[in-house]
C-alpha positions as CSV (number, residue, x, y, z in Angstrom):
1,M,18.8,-104.9,8.3
2,G,17.9,-101.5,9.7
3,T,18.8,-100.1,13.1
4,S,15.8,-101.6,14.9
5,F,16.5,-105.0,13.6
6,A,20.2,-104.7,14.5
7,T,19.2,-103.8,18.1
8,V,16.9,-106.9,18.2
9,A,19.6,-109.1,16.8
10,E,22.1,-107.9,19.5
11,R,19.7,-108.5,22.4
12,Y,17.9,-111.5,21.0
13,P,20.3,-113.4,18.8
14,A,18.1,-116.4,17.8
15,L,15.3,-114.0,16.9
16,G,17.7,-111.9,14.9
17,R,18.9,-115.0,12.9
18,L,15.4,-115.9,12.0
19,L,14.5,-112.4,10.9
20,Q,17.6,-112.2,8.8
21,A,16.9,-115.6,7.2
22,V,13.5,-114.3,6.0
23,L,14.8,-110.9,4.9
24,D,17.5,-112.6,2.9
25,V,14.8,-114.1,0.6
26,W,12.2,-111.4,1.0
27,P,13.6,-108.0,1.8
28,E,10.2,-106.4,1.0
29,H,8.8,-108.0,4.1
30,E,10.9,-105.7,6.4
31,G,8.0,-103.3,7.0
32,F,5.7,-106.1,8.2
33,L,8.3,-107.6,10.5
34,A,9.0,-104.2,12.0
35,K,5.4,-103.7,12.8
36,S,5.3,-107.2,14.3
37,L,8.2,-106.5,16.6
38,E,7.0,-103.0,17.7
39,P,4.3,-104.0,20.2
40,R,6.4,-106.8,21.8
41,T,7.4,-106.1,25.4
42,D,10.8,-107.2,26.7
43,T,9.3,-110.4,28.1
44,V,7.5,-111.2,24.9
45,L,10.7,-110.6,23.0
46,Q,12.5,-113.0,25.4
47,T,9.9,-115.7,24.7
48,S,10.2,-114.9,20.9
49,D,14.0,-115.5,21.1
50,Y,13.5,-118.7,23.0
51,M,11.0,-120.0,20.5
52,A,13.2,-118.7,17.6
53,A,16.0,-120.9,18.9
54,A,13.6,-123.9,18.9
55,V,12.3,-123.1,15.4
56,L,15.8,-122.8,14.0
57,E,16.7,-126.1,15.6
58,L,13.7,-127.7,13.8
59,A,14.7,-126.1,10.5
60,G,18.2,-127.5,10.8
61,D,20.0,-127.2,7.4
62,N,16.8,-126.0,5.7
63,V,16.6,-122.5,7.2
64,R,16.6,-120.8,3.8
65,E,14.1,-123.3,2.3
66,H,11.7,-122.7,5.2
67,A,12.1,-119.0,4.7
68,L,11.0,-119.4,1.1
69,N,8.1,-121.6,2.2
70,Y,7.1,-118.9,4.7
71,R,7.0,-116.3,1.8
72,W,4.9,-118.8,-0.3
73,L,2.6,-119.3,2.7
74,C,2.0,-115.5,3.0
75,D,1.1,-115.4,-0.7
76,Q,-1.4,-118.2,-0.2
77,I,-3.0,-116.4,2.8
78,R,-3.3,-113.2,0.7
79,E,-5.4,-115.1,-1.8
80,E,-7.6,-116.5,1.0
81,E,-8.0,-113.0,2.5
82,L,-9.2,-111.6,-0.9
83,N,-11.7,-114.5,-1.2
84,F,-12.9,-113.8,2.4
85,A,-13.4,-110.1,1.6
86,R,-15.4,-110.9,-1.5
87,T,-17.5,-113.7,-0.1
88,D,-17.7,-113.1,3.7
89,R,-16.9,-116.8,4.2
90,Y,-14.1,-119.2,4.2
91,R,-13.4,-121.0,1.0
92,Y,-14.4,-124.5,2.2
93,S,-17.0,-125.7,4.6
94,T,-16.5,-129.5,4.8
95,F,-13.6,-131.7,5.6
96,A,-14.0,-133.5,2.3
97,E,-13.2,-130.3,0.5
98,T,-10.1,-129.5,2.5
99,N,-9.0,-133.1,2.3
100,A,-9.3,-133.1,-1.5
101,N,-7.8,-129.7,-2.1
102,V,-5.3,-129.3,0.7
103,Y,-4.4,-132.3,2.8
104,S,-4.1,-134.7,-0.1
105,D,-1.6,-132.5,-1.9
106,A,1.7,-133.6,-0.4
107,D,3.8,-130.8,-1.9
108,F,1.3,-128.2,-0.7
109,M,1.3,-129.6,2.8
110,H,5.1,-129.8,2.9
111,R,5.4,-126.1,2.1
112,Y,2.4,-125.1,4.2
113,M,3.7,-126.8,7.4
114,H,7.2,-125.5,7.0
115,G,6.0,-122.0,6.3
116,L,3.8,-122.1,9.4
117,L,6.8,-123.0,11.5
118,Y,8.3,-119.5,11.1
119,S,4.9,-117.9,11.8
120,H,5.1,-119.0,15.4
121,V,7.7,-116.3,15.9
122,L,7.3,-113.8,13.1
123,W,3.6,-113.1,13.5
124,F,2.8,-111.0,16.6
125,M,-0.5,-112.8,17.3
126,H,1.3,-116.2,17.3
127,A,4.3,-115.0,19.4
128,S,1.9,-113.4,21.9
129,S,-0.2,-116.5,22.2
130,L,2.9,-118.6,22.9
131,H,3.9,-116.1,25.6
132,F,0.4,-116.4,27.1
133,F,0.7,-120.2,27.0
134,I,3.9,-120.2,29.0
135,Q,3.1,-117.5,31.4
136,R,-0.6,-118.2,32.2
137,L,-0.3,-122.0,32.4
138,A,2.8,-121.9,34.6
139,A,0.8,-121.0,37.7
140,R,-2.1,-123.4,36.8
141,V,-0.6,-126.7,35.6
142,K,0.4,-129.4,38.0
143,A,4.1,-130.2,37.7
144,G,4.6,-133.9,37.0
145,G,1.2,-134.2,35.2
146,R,0.2,-135.6,31.9
147,V,-0.6,-133.6,28.8
148,L,-2.4,-134.5,25.6
149,E,-2.3,-132.5,22.4
150,V,-4.5,-133.3,19.5
151,G,-3.0,-132.3,16.2
152,S,0.4,-131.5,17.7
153,G,2.1,-130.4,14.4
154,H,5.6,-129.1,15.1
155,G,5.5,-130.2,18.7
156,L,6.4,-126.8,20.1
157,L,3.6,-126.7,22.8
158,L,4.4,-130.3,24.0
159,F,8.1,-129.2,24.1
160,L,7.1,-126.3,26.3
161,C,5.0,-128.5,28.6
162,L,7.8,-130.9,29.1
163,R,10.6,-128.4,29.3
164,D,9.1,-125.3,30.9
165,L,5.9,-126.4,32.7
166,G,7.5,-129.5,34.3
167,M,5.0,-132.0,33.0
168,A,6.1,-135.7,33.2
169,E,4.5,-137.2,30.1
170,A,3.2,-135.9,26.8
171,V,0.8,-137.7,24.4
172,A,0.2,-136.7,20.8
173,W,-2.9,-137.7,18.8
174,D,-3.5,-137.2,15.1
175,L,-5.4,-138.8,12.3
176,S,-2.2,-138.9,10.3
177,Q,0.8,-141.1,11.0
178,V,2.8,-138.8,8.8
179,S,1.9,-135.8,11.1
180,L,2.8,-137.8,14.2
181,D,6.1,-138.8,12.7
182,Q,6.7,-135.0,12.2
183,T,6.0,-134.3,15.8
184,K,8.2,-137.2,16.9
185,E,11.1,-135.9,14.8
186,A,10.6,-132.4,16.2
187,L,10.6,-133.6,19.9
188,S,13.7,-135.7,19.1
189,R,15.5,-132.6,17.8
190,L,14.4,-130.6,20.8
191,G,15.5,-133.2,23.3
192,S,12.1,-134.1,24.7
193,L,11.3,-137.4,23.0
194,D,11.9,-139.7,26.0
195,R,8.7,-138.6,27.8
196,A,6.4,-138.6,24.8
197,R,4.2,-141.1,23.1
198,F,2.1,-141.0,20.0
199,A,-1.2,-142.5,18.7
200,V,-3.3,-142.4,15.6
201,Q,-6.6,-141.4,17.1
202,D,-9.8,-139.7,15.9
203,M,-10.8,-137.2,18.6
204,H,-14.4,-137.7,17.6
205,K,-14.1,-141.3,18.7
206,A,-12.3,-140.7,21.9
207,E,-13.5,-142.9,24.7
208,P,-12.9,-142.7,28.5
209,G,-10.6,-145.5,29.5
210,E,-7.0,-144.4,29.8
211,Q,-5.6,-142.4,32.6
212,P,-7.1,-138.8,32.4
213,F,-4.9,-135.9,31.4
214,D,-4.0,-132.9,33.6
215,L,-3.9,-130.7,30.5
216,I,-5.4,-131.1,27.0
217,I,-4.3,-128.8,24.2
218,L,-6.3,-128.0,21.1
219,S,-4.2,-125.3,19.4
220,H,-5.5,-124.1,16.0
221,L,-7.5,-127.3,15.6
222,L,-11.2,-126.5,16.3
223,E,-11.5,-124.3,13.2
224,H,-10.5,-127.2,11.0
225,L,-13.4,-129.4,12.2
226,E,-16.9,-129.7,10.9
227,D,-18.3,-130.3,14.4
228,P,-16.0,-128.8,17.0
229,V,-18.6,-129.0,19.7
230,D,-18.8,-132.8,19.4
231,A,-15.0,-133.0,19.6
232,L,-15.1,-131.0,22.9
233,V,-17.9,-133.1,24.3
234,R,-15.8,-136.3,23.5
235,L,-12.7,-134.9,25.1
236,K,-14.3,-133.6,28.3
237,P,-14.3,-137.0,30.2
238,L,-10.5,-137.3,29.5
239,V,-9.8,-134.2,31.6
240,A,-8.6,-135.1,35.0
241,K,-10.1,-133.7,38.2
242,R,-8.8,-130.1,38.5
243,G,-7.4,-130.6,35.0
244,L,-7.5,-127.9,32.3
245,L,-8.2,-127.4,28.6
246,F,-6.1,-125.0,26.6
247,V,-7.4,-123.8,23.2
248,N,-6.0,-121.5,20.6
249,V,-8.8,-120.6,18.1
250,P,-8.7,-117.8,15.4
251,L,-11.3,-115.2,14.5
252,N,-11.7,-113.9,11.0
253,A,-8.6,-115.8,9.8
254,P,-9.0,-117.2,6.3
255,M,-6.5,-120.0,5.6
256,P,-6.5,-122.7,3.0
257,D,-8.0,-125.3,5.4
258,H,-10.1,-123.3,7.9
259,L,-13.8,-124.4,8.1
260,V,-15.3,-122.8,11.2
261,L,-15.6,-119.0,11.0
262,L,-15.7,-117.3,14.4
263,Q,-16.0,-113.5,14.5
264,S,-15.7,-112.5,18.2
265,P,-14.3,-113.7,21.5
266,Q,-17.8,-114.2,22.7
267,E,-18.4,-116.7,19.8
268,A,-15.2,-118.5,20.8
269,E,-16.3,-118.7,24.4
270,K,-19.7,-120.0,23.4
271,L,-18.0,-122.8,21.4
272,L,-16.3,-124.0,24.6
273,V,-19.4,-123.6,26.7
274,D,-21.5,-125.6,24.2
275,G,-18.8,-128.3,24.5
276,G,-19.2,-128.6,28.2
277,F,-16.4,-126.3,29.5
278,R,-16.2,-123.2,31.7
279,V,-13.8,-120.5,30.5
280,L,-11.4,-119.4,33.3
281,E,-9.3,-117.0,31.3
282,M,-9.0,-115.7,27.7
283,G,-6.4,-113.6,25.9
284,S,-6.9,-112.1,22.5
285,H,-3.9,-111.7,20.3
286,T,-4.3,-109.4,17.3
287,T,-2.5,-109.0,14.0
288,Q,0.4,-106.6,14.6
289,G,-0.8,-105.9,18.1
290,V,-3.6,-103.5,17.1
291,S,-6.5,-103.0,19.6
292,L,-9.1,-105.7,19.7
293,S,-11.9,-103.3,18.8
294,R,-10.0,-102.2,15.7
295,A,-9.2,-105.8,14.7
296,L,-12.8,-106.9,15.0
297,K,-14.1,-103.8,13.1
298,Q,-11.6,-104.3,10.3
299,R,-12.1,-108.1,10.4
300,T,-8.3,-108.8,10.6
301,A,-7.2,-112.0,12.2
302,V,-7.2,-112.6,16.0
303,T,-6.1,-115.6,18.0
304,C,-8.1,-116.3,21.1
305,S,-6.1,-118.3,23.8
306,I,-8.5,-119.9,26.2
307,I,-7.9,-121.7,29.5
308,A,-11.0,-123.7,30.6
309,E,-12.1,-126.5,32.9
310,P,-15.0,-129.0,32.6
311,A,-18.2,-127.4,33.7
């Protein structure tokens, strides 16, 4: 690794180990990683190191395998980006299509999910959005409250809610028992399983009834749905009085299973307003930390992190 990476590794050892694991299998990726690190402030680097430690814990004995899957994922995304540039749309527009071509392919999903795990730290926009999540919700979320995440994936946000935000109980919903088992295993590895419970639940069929939640998380979920507004409407009654909704949603981000194309922060905000929410705060996290105006002009991926309340 070059001098800049050596400096990072010295100050942020977990982040350094993760960077080295990827460079060991993909040395040509060094330029991308350097650009990803460059815009990170000391506080964002501290968050990145904290999350890198969690990611390495989840990878366990499969650090190299996950690095190879991360490289494979980046190759898949390049194909989607080329298709997006040619067609001005995402590849699929219905859940039936993504289910047939993505979710039903067990080997593809295995590599996809393991590759995405490293992206939480290695991609600037994902690392920045994690930092936003921790920093901006810390002052807003009620300690001792309940959190629901729909589509909880690797469980990192629920881990942060229980460990850093002081929430008392976490609930994970997903359509897939396999996905829930993955979240359960992740929280077990991270030492946060005792305050979590899990349910196979379709968010479009959510009904008021159980105790409301002080925080509901929809992170990189709405873009996978045919009708994200209906999902928001269904979840709104489950938000407690003075409770919050946290959403991560991408702009111009072609991925193998993305359906809903949003092209500006205003479109992201309108999605939540149409679903019955009032946006309190939004952060826009761009690829490699470029200016938002440049990212929108060049149509490179942006993650919008949104904190909202029921309107």
